[in-house]
C-alpha positions in Angstrom: 26.6 28.0 39.4 26.0 28.6 43.1 24.6 25.9 45.3 23.0 26.2 48.7 26.1 24.6 50.2 28.5 27.1 48.5 26.4 30.0 49.6 26.2 28.7 53.2 29.8 27.6 53.7 31.8 30.2 51.8 33.5 32.4 54.4 34.5 36.1 54.2 38.0 37.1 53.3 40.2 40.2 53.6 38.5 41.5 50.5 35.1 41.3 49.0 34.3 38.0 47.2 31.9 37.6 44.2 30.4 34.2 43.4 28.6 34.1 40.1 25.4 32.1 39.5 23.9 32.6 36.0 22.4 35.4 33.9 24.1 38.1 35.9 23.1 36.8 39.4 25.9 36.9 41.9 26.5 36.5 45.7 28.6 39.3 47.1 30.4 38.3 50.3 31.6 41.5 52.1 34.8 41.6 54.2 32.4 42.2 57.2 30.9 38.8 56.6 27.5 39.9 55.1 26.2 38.1 52.1 24.2 40.0 49.5 22.5 39.0 46.3 23.1 41.3 43.3 22.0 41.2 39.7 24.2 42.7 37.0 22.3 43.8 33.9 22.4 46.3 31.0 19.6 48.6 30.0 19.7 51.4 27.4 23.4 50.5 26.9 24.3 51.1 30.6 25.5 48.5 33.0 23.6 48.6 36.3 23.3 46.5 39.4 20.1 45.5 41.3 20.2 44.7 45.1 18.0 41.6 45.6 18.4 40.9 49.3 20.5 39.4 52.0 21.4 35.7 52.3 20.1 33.6 53.9 16.9 35.6 54.5 16.6 35.5 50.7 17.4 32.0 49.6 19.1 31.0 46.4 15.7 29.9 45.0 14.1 33.2 45.9 17.0 35.1 44.4 16.7 33.3 41.1 13.0 34.0 41.0 13.7 37.7 41.6 16.3 37.6 38.9 13.8 36.1 36.4 11.3 38.8 37.3 13.8 41.5 36.8 14.9 40.0 33.5 11.2 40.1 32.3 11.1 43.9 33.2 14.2 44.5 31.2 12.8 42.7 28.2 9.8 45.1 28.4 12.2 48.0 28.4 11.7 48.8 32.1 14.5 49.4 34.6 14.1 47.0 37.6 16.2 49.3 39.9 14.0 52.3 39.2 10.8 50.3 39.6 12.1 48.9 42.9 12.8 52.4 44.3 9.3 53.6 43.2 7.7 50.5 44.7 9.4 51.0 48.1 8.5 54.7 48.1 4.9 54.0 47.2 4.5 51.3 49.8 5.8 53.7 52.5 3.4 56.4 51.5 0.3 54.1 51.4 1.1 51.8 54.3 -1.0 53.7 56.8 -4.0 53.9 54.5 -3.6 50.4 53.0 -6.5 47.9 53.1 -4.4 45.6 55.4 -3.6 48.4 57.8 -7.2 49.6 58.1 -8.5 46.0 58.2 -6.2 45.3 61.1 -7.3 48.4 62.9 -11.0 47.5 62.3 -10.4 43.9 63.5 -8.7 45.0 66.7 -11.5 47.5 67.6 -14.7 45.9 66.3 -13.9 42.2 66.7 -12.5 42.4 70.3 -15.8 41.2 71.9 -16.5 38.4 69.4 -15.9 34.7 70.1 -12.5 33.3 69.5 -13.8 31.0 66.7 -15.6 34.0 65.0 -12.4 36.1 65.3 -10.3 33.3 63.9 -12.6 32.7 60.9 -12.8 36.4 60.1 -9.1 37.0 60.3 -8.4 33.9 58.2 -10.8 35.1 55.5 -9.0 38.4 55.3 -5.5 37.1 55.5 -5.9 34.2 53.1 -8.3 35.7 50.6 -7.8 39.4 50.5 -4.4 40.5 51.8 -2.4 38.8 49.1 -4.2 40.7 46.4 -5.3 44.0 47.8 -3.6 44.2 51.2 -1.1 46.9 50.3 -3.4 48.8 48.0 -4.6 52.3 49.2 -8.1 51.5 50.4 -9.6 54.6 48.7 -8.3 53.4 45.3 -9.6 49.8 45.5 -12.2 49.1 42.8 -15.1 46.5 42.7 -13.3 44.4 40.0 -10.2 44.0 42.2 -12.3 42.6 45.0 -14.3 40.4 42.7 -11.1 38.9 41.2 -10.1 37.8 44.7 -13.6 36.4 45.4 -13.5 34.5 42.1 -10.4 32.6 43.3 -12.4 31.5 46.4 -15.3 30.4 44.2 -12.9 28.4 42.0 -12.1 26.3 45.1 -15.8 25.5 45.4 -16.1 27.6 48.7 -19.1 29.6 47.7 -20.1 30.4 51.3 -16.6 31.5 52.1 -16.7 33.9 49.1 -19.8 35.6 50.5 -18.4 35.7 54.0 -15.1 37.2 52.8 -17.1 39.9 50.8 -19.1 40.7 54.0 -15.9 41.1 56.0 -14.5 43.4 53.3 -17.6 45.4 53.4 -17.2 45.9 57.2 -13.6 47.1 56.6 -14.7 49.6 53.9 -17.5 50.9 56.1 -15.0 51.5 58.9 -12.7 53.3 56.5 -15.6 55.6 55.4 -16.6 56.6 58.9 -12.9 57.2 59.8 -12.4 59.4 56.8 -10.1 57.1 54.8 -12.5 56.1 52.0 -15.7 57.5 50.4 -17.4 54.5 48.9 -17.7 50.7 49.7 -16.7 48.9 46.5 -17.8 45.6 47.9 -21.4 46.7 48.4 -23.0 45.4 45.2 -20.7 42.4 44.6 -23.2 39.9 46.1 -25.1 40.2 42.8 -22.0 39.0 40.9 -21.2 36.0 43.1 -22.3 32.5 42.3 -25.4 31.4 44.2 -25.1 28.5 46.5 -26.8 25.4 44.9 -29.0 23.6 47.3 -27.3 20.3 48.2 -29.2 17.1 47.6 -27.8 16.0 50.9 -28.5 18.4 53.8 -25.4 19.2 55.9 -24.2 21.4 58.7 -21.1 23.5 58.2 -21.2 26.2 60.8 -18.7 25.3 63.5 -21.0 26.2 66.4 -23.7 24.0 65.0 -21.3 21.2 64.3 -20.2 21.3 67.9 -23.8 20.9 69.0 -24.2 18.0 66.7 -21.0 16.3 68.0 -22.2 16.7 71.6 -25.5 15.2 70.7 -23.8 12.3 69.1 -21.8 11.8 72.3 -25.0 11.6 74.3 -26.7 9.1 71.9 -27.6 5.8 73.5 -28.6 2.9 71.3 -27.0 -0.3 70.2 -23.3 -0.3 70.6 -22.7 -0.9 66.9 -24.9 2.0 65.8 -23.5 4.2 68.5 -20.0 3.6 67.3 -20.9 3.9 63.6 -22.5 7.3 64.4 -19.4 8.4 66.3 -17.1 7.5 63.4 -19.3 9.0 60.7 -18.0 12.6 61.0 -14.4 11.5 61.4 -14.3 9.2 58.3 -16.8 11.1 56.1 -17.0 8.2 53.6 -20.2 7.4 51.8 -22.8 5.7 54.1 -22.7 2.5 52.2 -18.9 2.3 52.5 -19.1 2.8 56.2 -21.8 0.2 57.0 -20.1 -2.4 54.8 -16.7 -1.9 56.4 -15.0 -5.3 57.0 -12.3 -6.2 59.5 -10.2 -7.7 56.7 -9.9 -4.3 55.1 -8.1 -2.7 58.0 -4.4 -2.4 57.9 -3.6 -2.1 61.6 0.2 -1.8 61.0 -0.2 1.3 58.8 -3.4 2.6 60.3 -5.3 2.5 57.0 -8.6 1.3 55.8 -8.4 0.0 52.2 -11.8 -0.1 50.6 -12.0 -2.6 47.7 -12.9 -1.2 44.2 -16.3 -3.1 44.1 -17.5 -1.1 47.1 -16.6 2.3 45.7 -18.8 4.5 43.5 -16.0 5.1 41.0 -15.1 1.4 40.9 -11.5 2.1 42.2 -9.8 1.0 45.4 -9.7 3.7 48.0 -7.5 4.3 51.0 -8.8 6.0 54.2 -6.1 7.0 56.8 -7.3 6.2 60.3 -6.7 8.8 63.0 -5.7 7.7 66.5 -9.2 8.6 67.6 -10.8 6.3 65.0 -8.4 3.5 65.8 -9.4 3.8 69.5 -13.0 3.2 68.6 -12.3 0.4 66.2 -10.3 -1.4 68.9 -13.2 -1.2 71.3 -15.5 -2.6 68.6 -13.0 -5.4 67.8 -13.5 -6.8 71.3 -17.2 -7.0 70.6 -17.6 -8.0 67.0 -14.3 -9.6 65.9 -16.2 -12.8 65.2 -18.2 -11.0 62.5 -17.1 -10.3 59.0 -18.4 -6.7 59.2 -17.2 -4.0 61.6 -20.9 -2.9 62.0 -22.9 -6.1 61.8 -26.6 -6.3 61.7 -28.3 -7.1 65.0 -31.1 -9.0 63.3 -29.6 -10.8 60.3 -26.4 -12.7 60.8 -23.7 -12.3 58.3 -25.1 -8.9 57.0 -24.0 -5.4 57.7 -26.2 -3.0 59.7 -29.1 -1.4 57.9 -28.5 1.5 55.6 -31.0 3.5 57.7 -29.3 2.8 61.0 -27.3 6.1 61.2 -30.1 8.1 59.7 -32.5 6.8 62.3 -30.1 7.6 65.1 -29.8 11.2 63.8 -33.6 11.5 63.7 -33.8 10.2 67.3 -31.6 13.2 68.3 -34.1 15.4 66.4 -31.9 16.0 63.4 -34.2 15.5 60.4 -33.3 15.1 56.7 -33.6 18.8 56.2 -30.9 19.3 58.9 -28.3 16.7 58.0 -28.1 13.2 56.4 -25.4 10.6 56.8 -24.1 11.7 53.4 -24.0 15.3 54.5 -21.0 14.6 56.7 -19.0 14.6 53.5 -20.0 18.2 52.7 -19.3 19.1 56.3 -15.8 17.8 56.1 -15.1 19.3 52.7 -16.2 22.8 53.8 -14.5 22.9 57.2 -11.2 21.3 56.0 -11.0 24.1 53.5 -12.4 27.1 55.3 -11.4 26.3 58.9 -8.2 24.2 58.6 -6.9 25.6 55.3 -6.2 22.1 53.8 -5.4 22.0 50.2 -8.4 21.3 48.0 -6.7 18.6 46.0 -6.0 16.7 49.3 -9.6 17.0 50.3 -11.0 15.9 47.0 -8.6 12.9 46.9 -9.8 11.8 50.3 -13.4 12.2 49.2 -12.5 9.9 46.3 -13.6 12.5 43.8 -12.1 12.4 40.4 -10.8 15.7 39.0 -13.2 17.6 36.8 -13.1 16.4 33.2 -11.2 13.2 34.2 -14.0 10.7 33.5 -12.4 7.4 32.8 -9.0 8.5 34.0 -6.9 6.3 36.1 -7.4 6.9 39.8 -4.3 6.8 42.0 -5.4 5.5 45.4 -2.1 6.6 47.1 -2.1 10.1 45.7 -1.2 12.7 48.4 -1.4 9.8 50.9 1.2 11.3 53.4 -0.6 14.6 53.3 -4.0 12.9 53.7 -2.7 10.9 56.7 -1.8 14.2 58.3 -5.0 15.8 57.3 -7.2 13.1 58.7 -5.5 13.3 62.1 -5.8 17.1 62.0 -9.5 16.7 61.2 -10.1 14.3 64.2 -8.2 16.7 66.5 -10.4 19.6 65.2 -13.6 17.7 65.9 -12.4 16.9 69.4 -11.4 20.5 70.0 -14.8 21.7 68.9 -16.5 19.5 71.5 -14.4 20.9 74.3 -14.7 24.4 73.0 -10.9 24.8 73.0 -8.7 26.2 70.2 -9.8 25.0 66.8 -6.5 23.4 65.9 -3.6 21.7 67.6 -2.9 21.4 71.3 -4.8 18.1 71.9 -3.5 14.7 72.6 -4.2 11.9 70.2 -6.1 9.9 72.7 -9.5 9.0 71.6 -12.4 11.2 72.9 -15.0 10.0 70.5 
């Protein structure tokens, strides 16, 4: 069996060397020093050899996957070498008229005058949701069911708005192909009737980045009691349930690990929950600590000693900024985070759901693992705070900012 170390360290000799793995896979080391993956197999009684790729561009793991795929073709009576040649020839023929090629052409021409954020969202929708499935298909041959299959994958993530926006982007590409003579019909045209309708949320939210930016700037301008002001500023960054935020206690903060550990009795699901604290959030909490460290609660009531702030405090602050219940509620910041973490930052749905303390579908009564995906969630929460900061300064949507608090 070949290991990565063997593949990496074996040197060339004065003659070709063959190192065998398993099931016919071998690494051919040429006298010239090149290392090539080969698969020896038999089909119709003839011994043949399939070129898989060059090491290390094609890793050992990738070579084994290619071997397994080729073996499946052989079991079906198909010759992997012949199919590989046909596939390469076909790709060369259709490359210029592929969906990806025409989408790229459309994007460079028609999106050039759009905002950076709009361009970024549109390209991400194409690259993430359509190119993997139909990118190399001849655009004139793509059918409505093919596009719908890609859109169903988006719907399965719960990103219904993204599914509709992706279909709209596809429609623009097909219309461009029609007017430039590369297609005759737009197969995405009637798919809106097949897509799931967006269920009106019980809690109003804002998920458009431009509007989120306006909201964040309004929050920065809010002037009220210091406790409510800081609670309002932390609400989008933490996106916990409103009752969990207002009942936050100093004893629940693990300063050494930058975590907030919410006791089970405070959680809707009755399970202890961990919230990673970004550097921005920690900066605000340290400012509050200097003011309310003598209180049990991080956000104490100004009127009743020993009690947390009112459950209407953040809602009232939003209304004072002219954001009514039909615009956004404190609970709506959870939907905001869920949508943008997925659609704008590309975070994995299971990481997002774990941070929202949602149990997987059909897992009623199942044990909840408070630490599940915790390292990924720590990274995600910092990425989220950076994203919110970048929105406010109208800079790039991701990365490139310091972790100094601007909230």
